[in-house]
C-alpha positions, 0 to 999 in steps of 0.5 A: 517588044522591047522597052524604049529607053526614052519611055523608061526615062520619062516614066522614071522622071514623072514617077520620081516627081510623084514619089517626092509628093508622096513623101510630103503627104506621108510626112504630113499624115504622120503629124495629122493631129486629131482630125481624120485626114480623109482627103490626104489619104485619097490624094495619096491613093490617087497619086500612087495610082498614077505610078501603078497605071504607068508601070502596068502599061510599061509592063505590057511592053516588057513583061519580064521587067521585075522592077516594073512588076514590083513597082506596079504591085507595090503601088497597087497595094499602097493604093488599096491600103490608102482607100481602106484607111480612108474607109476605116476612119480610125485616126489611131491607125494613121501613123501606122499606115504612114510609117509603112508608106514611108518605108514603101515609098523609100523602097519604090524610090530606090527601085525607080532610081535603078529602073534602067538596070534590071540586075540592080532592081532585082538585087534591091527587090530580093534584099528588101522584099523580106523586110517589106513582108515583115512590115506588111504582116505587122501592119495587118496585125495592127489594123485587124488583130486576130483576123484570119481574113486580113492575114489572107489579104496580106498573103495575097498581096505578098504573093504579087511581090 
């Protein structure tokens, strides 16, 4: 079943609104102060979960759409990281997570803006995925240095991209 353009445009509009809210949340996380921001982390995870759910649903209609697959996987990764950050409750790591999310949200925005063109989304993904991979490895090292288990989790996330 081919993906209806109207459905794709609705998804794009709602997701762009959510990404604007996520950008604001991430900006606030970067300047969180000394109090651990558990509620904003949960809010971040819930909002990104909406993008993940919608993109996974659309992916069922168009299973070969790389842009939808990428958005789905990146959103899932960010959601998981948001909940992990809330569980860790290590205030010093929040700017590290926020920096990663800022770049990730920017990349998701770029993919969403071009979601109607599979050719453009493929190009964006192929150009930017290596940078995302480096950032993700860097993040894993900062969060859990010398932890092979964390590296394995990171590699599992990367395989989805």
